[in-house]
C-alpha positions in Angstrom: 45.8 75.6 135.7 48.8 76.2 134.2 47.3 75.7 130.7 45.2 78.4 131.4 47.9 80.9 132.8 49.4 79.6 129.5 46.6 80.0 127.5 46.3 84.0 128.9 49.6 85.0 128.2 49.9 84.0 124.5 46.4 85.5 124.5 47.4 88.9 126.2 51.2 89.4 123.9 48.8 88.7 120.9 45.9 91.8 121.8 49.2 93.7 123.4 51.5 93.6 119.7 48.1 93.9 117.9 46.7 96.7 119.4 49.8 98.7 119.1 49.7 98.4 115.3 46.1 98.7 114.9 46.8 102.0 117.2 49.9 103.3 115.1 48.2 102.5 111.8 44.9 104.0 112.1 46.5 107.4 113.9 48.9 107.8 111.1 46.0 107.1 108.6 43.3 109.1 109.3 44.2 112.8 110.2 44.6 114.7 106.9 41.8 113.1 105.1 39.2 113.3 107.7 40.3 117.7 107.9 39.7 117.2 103.7 36.5 115.7 104.0 35.2 118.1 106.7 36.1 121.0 104.6 34.4 119.7 101.6 31.3 118.5 103.5 30.7 122.6 104.5 30.0 123.1 101.3 27.3 120.5 100.3 23.6 122.4 102.0 20.5 120.5 102.3 18.5 122.2 99.1 15.0 122.0 99.9 12.5 121.6 102.0 10.5 118.5 102.4 8.4 117.6 99.6 5.2 115.5 99.9 4.7 112.1 99.2 2.3 112.8 96.1 5.1 115.0 94.4 7.9 112.9 94.7 6.1 109.9 93.2 4.9 112.9 90.0 8.8 113.2 89.9 9.6 109.7 89.2 6.5 109.4 87.2 7.9 112.6 84.9 10.2 110.5 82.6 13.7 112.0 83.7 16.8 110.0 83.7 18.8 109.3 86.6 21.8 108.7 87.4 20.7 106.4 89.9 18.3 104.4 90.6 18.6 102.2 94.4 16.0 99.6 95.0 15.2 99.3 99.2 14.7 101.5 101.4 16.5 100.4 104.4 19.5 101.2 106.0 21.9 100.7 103.4 19.7 102.1 100.4 18.9 105.0 101.9 22.3 105.6 102.9 23.6 105.0 99.3 20.6 107.7 98.0 22.2 110.3 100.6 25.6 109.5 99.1 24.9 109.9 95.5 22.8 112.6 96.2 25.3 114.6 98.3 27.6 113.8 95.5 25.9 115.5 92.8 24.4 112.7 90.8 20.3 112.8 90.0 18.8 110.1 92.5 16.4 107.8 92.7 15.7 105.5 95.8 11.8 102.8 95.5 11.1 100.4 98.5 8.4 97.9 98.0 7.3 98.5 101.4 8.3 101.3 103.9 11.6 103.0 105.1 13.7 100.3 107.4 10.4 97.9 107.3 12.8 94.7 107.0 16.0 94.2 109.3 17.0 97.8 109.5 14.2 98.9 112.2 14.8 95.0 114.0 18.8 95.5 115.3 19.8 95.5 118.8 20.1 99.2 118.6 23.7 99.0 118.9 26.1 100.8 117.1 29.6 99.3 117.9 33.0 97.3 116.5 32.5 94.3 117.5 34.0 92.9 120.4 34.1 89.1 119.1 35.1 89.2 115.9 38.5 91.8 117.4 39.3 88.6 119.7 39.0 86.4 116.8 41.1 88.5 114.6 44.2 89.2 116.6 43.8 85.1 118.2 43.3 84.1 114.7 45.7 86.1 113.0 42.7 87.3 110.4 43.6 90.5 108.8 39.6 90.8 107.3 38.6 90.8 110.6 40.6 93.5 112.2 40.1 95.2 108.9 36.6 95.0 109.4 36.6 95.9 113.3 38.6 98.9 112.4 36.3 100.5 109.5 33.1 100.0 112.2 34.9 101.7 115.4 35.3 104.4 112.8 31.7 104.7 111.3 30.7 104.1 115.3 32.3 107.6 116.0 30.7 109.1 112.6 27.5 107.6 113.1 27.4 109.4 117.1 28.8 112.8 115.3 26.1 112.9 112.6 22.8 112.3 114.4 24.0 113.1 118.4 19.8 113.0 119.0 19.3 109.8 117.8 22.4 107.7 118.9 24.2 107.8 122.6 27.0 106.4 124.0 26.5 103.6 126.5 28.0 101.1 129.0 28.1 97.9 128.5 28.9 95.6 131.4 31.1 92.1 131.2 30.1 90.2 134.7 32.7 88.5 135.1 32.6 84.8 137.4 36.2 83.2 137.2 39.4 85.7 138.5 42.1 84.8 136.3 39.5 86.0 133.3 39.8 89.2 134.8 43.3 89.9 133.3 42.4 87.9 130.1 39.2 90.0 129.3 40.8 93.3 130.6 43.4 93.3 128.0 40.7 92.3 125.3 38.3 95.2 125.9 41.7 97.5 126.5 43.1 96.7 122.6 39.1 97.3 121.3 39.9 100.7 122.8 43.2 101.2 121.2 41.6 99.9 117.9 39.1 102.2 118.1 42.2 105.1 118.8 41.3 108.9 118.8 37.9 107.8 117.8 37.0 106.0 120.7 33.5 106.8 122.3 35.2 106.3 126.1 37.7 104.3 128.0 37.1 100.8 129.6 37.7 100.2 133.2 37.5 97.7 135.5 34.9 97.3 138.7 35.3 95.1 142.0 32.3 93.1 143.2 30.4 95.3 145.0 31.0 98.4 142.7 29.9 96.1 139.9 26.6 95.2 142.1 26.2 99.0 142.7 25.7 99.7 139.2 23.8 96.6 138.0 22.1 95.9 141.3 20.1 93.3 139.3 23.0 91.5 138.8 23.9 87.9 140.4 26.2 88.7 143.0 27.2 85.5 144.0 30.7 84.1 142.7 31.2 87.6 141.2 34.7 88.2 141.2 34.5 92.0 139.2 33.3 93.2 136.0 35.0 95.1 132.7 32.6 98.0 131.1 33.5 99.0 128.0 31.8 101.5 125.2 29.7 101.7 122.4 26.9 103.2 121.0 22.9 103.0 120.9 21.0 104.1 118.5 17.1 104.4 117.3 17.6 102.0 114.4 13.9 103.1 112.8 13.9 106.6 113.2 17.8 106.6 111.9 17.2 104.9 108.9 14.5 107.2 108.5 16.3 111.1 108.7 19.3 109.8 106.5 16.1 109.2 104.1 14.5 112.3 104.3 18.1 113.8 104.2 18.5 112.4 101.0 15.2 113.7 99.8 16.3 117.0 101.1 19.2 117.0 98.9 17.4 116.6 96.3 16.9 112.6 96.1 13.6 111.4 94.8 12.6 109.0 97.0 9.5 107.0 97.6 7.9 104.3 100.0 5.6 101.5 98.8 6.5 101.4 95.5 8.1 98.2 94.5 9.9 96.8 91.6 8.4 94.8 88.9 10.9 94.4 86.5 14.5 95.4 85.0 14.4 97.1 82.1 17.7 97.0 79.7 19.4 98.5 76.2 22.2 97.1 74.3 25.4 99.0 74.9 26.5 100.6 71.9 30.2 100.5 73.1 30.1 96.6 74.2 26.7 95.3 72.5 25.8 93.5 75.6 22.5 94.3 77.2 22.5 96.8 80.1 20.0 98.0 82.6 18.3 100.8 81.7 15.8 101.3 84.6 13.1 99.4 85.5 9.0 99.1 86.2 7.7 99.7 89.3 4.0 99.9 90.9 2.8 102.4 93.9 1.5 100.2 96.1 -0.7 102.6 97.4 -2.3 103.5 94.0 -1.7 100.6 92.1 -0.5 102.5 89.4 2.8 101.3 87.4 5.3 103.2 85.0 8.9 103.0 84.4 12.0 105.0 86.0 14.6 105.5 83.5 18.2 105.2 85.3 21.9 104.9 83.9 23.0 102.7 86.8 20.8 100.0 89.0 21.7 99.6 92.5 20.2 96.6 94.5 20.4 97.1 98.3 17.6 95.0 99.3 19.0 93.1 102.4 17.8 89.1 102.5 15.7 89.9 99.0 19.1 90.4 97.6 18.6 87.7 95.1 15.0 88.3 93.8 16.3 91.3 92.3 19.9 89.8 91.0 17.2 86.8 89.6 15.2 90.1 87.5 18.1 90.7 86.5 19.6 87.1 85.3 17.5 84.1 86.4 20.6 82.0 86.6 22.6 83.4 88.8 23.5 81.7 92.1 21.8 82.3 95.4 24.3 84.3 97.9 21.7 85.4 100.5 22.2 82.7 103.4 19.4 84.3 106.1 19.7 83.8 109.2 17.1 84.8 112.2 17.7 87.0 114.8 15.4 87.4 117.7 15.0 90.3 120.3 12.2 90.6 123.5 11.7 93.5 125.2 10.8 93.3 128.7 10.2 96.4 131.3 12.7 98.8 131.9 13.1 97.6 136.1 15.2 94.4 134.6 18.2 96.5 133.8 19.7 99.8 134.8 18.7 103.2 132.3 22.4 103.6 132.2 24.4 100.5 131.9 23.6 97.5 129.4 24.9 93.8 129.9 26.7 91.5 127.7 26.7 87.6 128.1 29.7 86.3 125.6 29.2 82.8 126.9 26.0 81.3 126.4 24.5 77.9 126.7 25.1 77.5 123.1 28.0 79.8 122.2 26.1 82.9 121.2 26.0 86.3 123.0 23.7 87.4 123.9 23.1 91.7 125.1 20.6 92.8 127.2 20.2 96.6 126.9 17.9 99.3 128.1 16.4 101.1 125.3 13.4 104.0 125.7 12.5 103.2 129.0 12.1 99.3 128.3 14.9 96.3 128.5 16.1 94.6 125.0 17.3 91.6 125.3 18.6 89.2 122.2 19.1 87.8 119.5 19.2 84.4 118.8 20.9 83.4 115.3 19.0 80.6 113.9 18.9 79.5 109.3 15.4 80.7 108.4 13.5 81.3 105.1 13.8 84.8 103.5 10.0 86.6 104.3 8.6 89.7 104.6 6.5 89.1 108.1 9.2 87.3 110.0 7.8 85.7 113.3 9.5 85.0 116.3 8.9 81.9 117.7 8.4 80.8 121.5 11.5 78.0 121.8 13.7 81.7 120.8 11.9 83.0 123.4 12.4 80.8 125.8 16.0 80.8 125.1 16.6 84.1 125.8 14.6 84.1 128.9 16.5 81.1 130.3 19.8 83.2 129.6 18.6 86.1 131.1 18.1 84.2 134.3 21.7 83.0 134.7 22.6 86.4 135.0 19.7 87.9 137.0 19.7 87.3 141.2 17.2 86.2 142.8 14.9 88.8 143.6 14.4 89.1 139.8 11.5 86.8 139.1 12.1 86.2 135.2 9.0 85.3 134.2 7.6 84.6 130.6 4.4 87.5 130.8 7.4 90.0 131.5 8.2 90.0 127.1 5.7 93.2 126.4 7.0 92.3 122.2 9.1 90.3 120.7 10.2 90.5 117.0 12.6 88.6 114.4 14.4 90.3 112.1 16.2 88.2 109.1 20.4 88.9 108.9 21.6 89.0 105.3 24.5 86.6 105.3 26.0 86.7 102.0 28.7 84.5 100.2 30.7 86.2 98.0 30.0 85.8 94.0 33.5 87.7 93.3 35.3 84.8 94.5 35.5 81.6 93.7 34.6 79.4 96.7 31.4 80.7 97.0 30.3 78.6 100.4 31.9 80.6 102.5 29.9 83.0 104.0 31.3 86.9 103.6 32.3 88.5 107.3 31.5 92.0 105.4 29.8 93.5 103.6 30.7 92.8 99.0 30.0 95.2 96.0 29.3 93.0 92.8 28.7 94.4 89.5 26.9 91.9 87.0 27.5 92.2 83.3 24.7 93.9 83.2 26.0 96.5 85.3 23.8 95.6 88.2 25.5 96.9 91.5 24.7 94.6 94.2 25.4 95.8 98.1 24.9 92.8 100.0 25.9 91.5 103.4 27.7 94.0 106.8 26.0 95.3 109.1 24.0 98.7 110.7 27.0 100.0 111.8 29.0 100.5 108.5 25.8 101.5 106.6 27.5 104.9 105.4 30.7 102.8 104.0 29.0 100.3 102.7 27.0 103.1 100.6 30.5 105.0 99.8 32.0 101.4 98.5 28.7 101.1 96.2 28.3 104.4 94.9 32.0 104.0 94.3 31.3 101.2 92.3 28.7 102.2 90.3 30.6 105.2 89.4 33.6 103.2 87.8 30.6 100.9 86.3 28.3 102.8 84.6 30.8 106.3 84.1 29.0 108.5 86.1 29.9 112.0 86.4 29.9 113.3 90.0 30.7 116.8 91.0 32.7 115.8 94.1 34.0 112.7 96.1 32.1 111.4 99.1 31.4 114.0 102.2 28.8 111.7 104.1 31.2 110.8 106.8 30.2 113.2 109.7 27.7 114.7 107.6 24.3 116.0 109.8 21.1 114.0 109.2 17.8 115.1 109.8 17.4 116.8 113.1 21.0 116.8 114.1 22.3 121.0 113.1 20.4 122.8 115.7 20.3 119.8 118.6 21.0 120.0 122.1 21.0 118.2 124.8 19.3 120.5 127.0 16.4 121.4 124.1 13.7 120.1 125.8 13.7 122.5 128.2 12.8 125.1 125.5 9.6 122.7 124.5 8.5 122.7 127.7 9.1 126.3 128.4 8.5 127.8 125.5 5.5 125.4 124.5 3.9 124.1 127.5 4.7 120.2 126.7 4.9 117.8 129.8 9.3 117.3 130.2 8.8 113.1 129.8 7.4 114.5 125.6 9.3 117.2 125.2 11.9 114.5 125.8 11.3 112.3 123.8 10.6 114.5 120.8 14.0 116.0 121.2 15.7 112.6 120.7 13.5 111.5 118.3 13.3 114.0 116.0 16.4 116.6 117.1 16.0 120.2 115.9 12.5 119.2 113.7 10.8 118.8 117.6 9.1 121.9 117.3 7.7 121.7 114.0 6.1 118.4 116.0 5.0 119.7 118.7 3.6 123.5 116.5 0.3 120.6 115.3 -0.2 119.4 118.6 -3.6 120.5 120.3 -4.4 121.5 123.7 -5.8 119.2 126.3 -8.0 121.5 128.2 -5.5 121.0 131.1 -3.9 123.5 133.2 -0.8 121.8 132.4 0.6 120.5 130.2 -1.1 123.0 127.6 -0.5 120.7 124.7 0.2 117.2 123.6 -2.3 115.1 124.2 -0.9 111.3 124.4 -1.7 108.3 122.7 -1.0 106.0 125.5 -1.2 106.8 129.0 1.9 104.7 130.0 4.2 106.3 126.4 4.9 110.1 125.5 4.1 109.9 122.1 1.6 112.4 121.7 -1.2 113.4 118.9 0.7 116.0 116.5 3.3 112.9 116.0 0.8 111.4 114.0 0.2 114.7 112.0 4.1 114.9 111.3 4.6 111.3 110.6 2.4 111.6 107.8 4.7 114.4 106.5 7.8 111.4 107.3 6.3 109.4 104.5 3.9 106.8 106.4 1.1 105.6 104.7 -0.5 103.0 106.6 -1.0 102.4 110.4 1.9 99.9 110.4 3.9 102.4 109.7 3.1 104.4 111.9 3.0 102.4 114.6 6.0 100.5 114.3 8.5 102.7 112.5 7.2 106.8 113.0 6.7 105.8 116.6 8.5 103.0 118.5 5.3 101.4 120.0 4.5 98.2 118.6 8.5 98.0 119.7 8.1 98.2 123.2 4.6 96.6 124.2 2.6 95.0 121.7 -0.8 95.3 124.3 0.0 99.2 124.2 0.3 99.6 120.7 -3.1 97.4 120.0 -4.7 100.0 122.6 -3.7 102.7 120.5 -4.2 102.0 117.2 -8.2 103.0 117.5 -6.8 107.0 117.7 -4.2 106.6 115.7 -6.2 105.3 112.7 -8.9 108.1 113.6 -5.9 110.3 113.0 -4.5 109.6 110.2 -8.0 108.3 108.2 -8.5 112.7 108.9 -4.9 113.5 107.6 -5.2 110.9 104.9 -8.9 111.4 103.5 -9.5 107.3 104.3 -12.7 106.2 104.0 -14.6 104.1 106.5 -14.2 100.9 104.7 -10.0 102.0 104.3 -10.3 102.7 108.0 -10.9 99.5 109.5 -9.2 97.6 106.5 -5.7 99.3 108.0 -7.1 98.7 111.5 -7.4 94.7 110.2 -4.1 95.3 108.8 -2.0 96.3 111.6 -3.5 94.2 114.1 -2.4 90.9 111.7 1.1 92.6 112.0 1.1 93.4 115.4 -0.2 89.6 116.1 2.5 87.9 114.2 5.7 90.1 114.1 5.3 91.9 117.2 4.8 88.8 119.7 1.0 89.2 120.1 0.0 86.1 119.1 2.9 83.8 120.5 1.8 85.6 124.0 -1.6 84.6 123.5 -0.7 81.3 122.5 1.6 80.4 125.2 -1.2 81.5 127.5 -3.9 79.0 126.2 -1.8 76.1 126.6 -0.8 76.8 130.4 -2.2 73.7 132.3 -4.7 74.6 135.0 -1.6 73.7 138.2 -3.9 75.6 140.6 -4.8 73.7 144.2 -8.0 72.7 145.3 -8.1 75.2 148.3 -7.2 77.9 144.9 -9.5 76.3 142.9 -12.6 77.0 145.3 -11.3 80.5 145.8 -11.4 81.6 142.7 -14.1 79.6 141.5 -16.5 81.6 144.2 -15.0 84.8 143.2 -16.1 84.1 139.5 -19.3 83.4 141.1 -19.7 87.1 142.6 -19.5 88.6 139.3 -22.0 86.1 137.7 -24.6 87.2 139.8 -27.2 86.0 137.6 -25.4 82.2 137.8 -25.4 82.0 133.7 -22.1 80.1 134.2 -20.2 82.9 132.3 -19.2 86.2 132.4 -20.2 89.1 130.1 -19.3 92.6 129.3 -22.3 93.9 131.6 -21.2 91.8 134.2 -17.8 93.3 134.2 -19.3 97.1 134.0 -21.6 96.4 136.6 -18.3 95.1 139.0 -16.6 98.2 137.7 -19.3 100.7 138.5 -20.0 99.2 141.6 -16.2 100.2 143.3 -16.2 103.8 141.8 -15.2 103.4 138.4 -18.2 104.4 136.6 -16.1 106.3 133.6 -15.0 103.1 131.8 -15.1 103.3 128.0 -17.2 100.0 126.1 -13.6 100.1 124.5 -11.8 99.2 127.6 -14.4 96.6 129.1 -13.9 95.4 125.5 -10.3 94.7 125.9 -10.5 93.5 129.5 -12.8 90.9 127.8 -10.6 89.9 125.3 -7.4 89.3 127.4 -9.0 86.4 129.1 -11.7 85.3 126.3 -9.1 82.5 125.0 -11.8 81.3 122.5 -13.3 84.2 121.5 -16.9 83.7 122.3 -17.6 86.7 123.7 -17.6 85.6 127.3 -16.0 84.3 130.1 -16.4 81.0 131.5 -15.0 79.6 134.4 -12.3 77.3 132.9 -10.9 80.2 131.1 -11.1 82.2 134.2 -9.1 79.9 136.1 -6.4 79.3 133.0 -5.7 82.2 134.0 -5.0 82.3 137.1 -2.9 79.4 136.7 -0.7 81.4 134.2 -0.5 84.1 136.1 1.0 81.5 139.3 3.4 79.9 136.7 4.4 83.2 135.4 3.8 83.4 131.8 1.3 86.2 132.5 1.9 89.1 135.1 -0.9 90.5 135.4 -5.1 90.4 134.3 -7.3 93.4 134.7 -10.1 90.8 134.7 -8.9 88.9 138.2 -8.0 92.4 139.8 -12.1 93.1 139.0 -13.0 89.8 140.0 -10.6 90.2 143.4 -12.0 93.3 144.0 -16.1 92.8 143.7 -15.2 89.5 146.1 -13.6 92.4 148.6 -16.5 94.2 148.2 -19.1 91.7 148.9 -17.6 90.6 152.3 -17.4 94.0 153.3 -21.3 94.2 152.9 -22.2 91.3 154.2 -19.3 92.6 157.5 -21.8 95.5 157.8 -24.8 93.7 157.9 -23.3 91.3 161.1 -22.7 94.4 162.8 -25.2 95.8 164.7 -26.2 98.9 166.2 -25.1 98.6 170.1 -22.5 97.5 168.5 -21.3 100.5 166.1 -20.2 102.7 168.1 -23.4 105.0 167.5 -26.4 104.9 167.2 -29.8 105.8 169.2 
């Protein structure tokens, strides 16, 4: 105990000193510079309406020379495009897949400085980590100011189960507030055990001593990435997705005699056309694919990317309060687990495992089970943490890098690095979502210096409003309800997803034919996404069903089964808007189904369900076999779609569609032969019993059919004399 208290005393003193110094440094450095920045920013205005993708492609094919050509449409690439174009540089950006298709849409959704980094910085007297935290906290404030519709402050609870850790964590979290200085979101505070359980009733209460609550930011990452890219386009940047770099072009520099980059050969993966784009400077902002572009420049260069897989899962919203997150700072293997409310669901993650660089990262069952097992340690006994509650799961690849600017290439850079090759390829790598704007600023600074570019002004992106922010207010959704007749839930969703562009989206909505809501047909009954968003998503450069269902809408990240159910309607609208042939629409649907199966966790859910052993008692097995026989009236030994339809019609559900019947069958038909055998039904019931599956519509149909049959038998047994009526 004495050693613990001694450790706490040393830590507290170190944190207090570090906090005081950092607060002084922060408050005396930024204010004048920030005022100049804001004045300069006010002179930069958006130049145009958003051009369609076809126009962007035409401009890129025109043969004009650009000041900068950015490869990569993730957060960093889009940030570079916005920074460059607002400085007055002629800017182009190409992305091989879709904006935010990689790591930028698969984050924890936090805008944070890094509490653990600050702890390491102070305890280890590590100035580099301290600077990283300070920069991230500055950028956190900038993001919350630039995109108030897509971001929000989020309180995060740190439960404490050992009394001496309360002052230890309290001092550490207060240091986090102090480093943020006047850019702090909200002040942290201590909660007693009673107050902690009142705010987070799902929390395990036994041995709980209290809790510390601190604030970070939260965002819709894919929508934020897209909004930054669209803002760059409105300012004049030529940006396009699904355009892949095939080759880097070089010329001889007259001054030095060296070969330097002068552009790239690219291919439109939609039309398959190829052309060249000329540029004075080429920027590599490809995240995990950093080394592939570096090797285009120099095949002998050493790899610097050390990819790491971070898996997240989404659970139902009732797992957490809607206004409070949770942080587990000490998991069984030392990693940090976040447990956060997001878009009416609950995100849990993340893991940290070495992986290969791939365009199709897939969550593994071991990683999903690790997250679930850690969650169980913090939730009370009323919350049965079930594998079947995992609605979606995804893996993002963190592009950790070793710094090529240093001789010791084995050490991983904790912060981002900017590297300029001999041929003037500017590479930005590492970093994190929160610092994307600062990363872009440093990259464009390096590009200007390396390639002798002539910008009209300095960086003006700190606090610059992005797409949808300028006219947004927290109560703007009320106007959508009152003026246009949208459902309240839908109006709130449009307001926080599109900001002041929500009115343009709503005007594309079709009439519902109902008294209320007047407009806005839902794509899925459980979610606020409407038909108009698909049409507007095409104006936001969505080219495929995957683009739409995962990044313009966030449905695949919230509930993969709901995404599968909404896919046909989404494909129909896109086919109408983009003039797809029947074959192209089918190809798009199959491609999207494969994406949902592999990258969004649906296949992992199904495979696990198939592996669950039948663990029913004899009494339970006999009961379920009897239910199965009530549906299989013809004693075929299996249940078909016809049997399901007849059963549903018998208890009044005559409106069920053929598509819904197929969905009911598919969720239990493990061998995919179009029929359900008794063993498949028993396996499903075992999965429900074990918690690997939460529910089954087929199981509900079987149970209702059994109840109906028993009621019919009971009626036959009651005579007229005992029925209480009759002649």
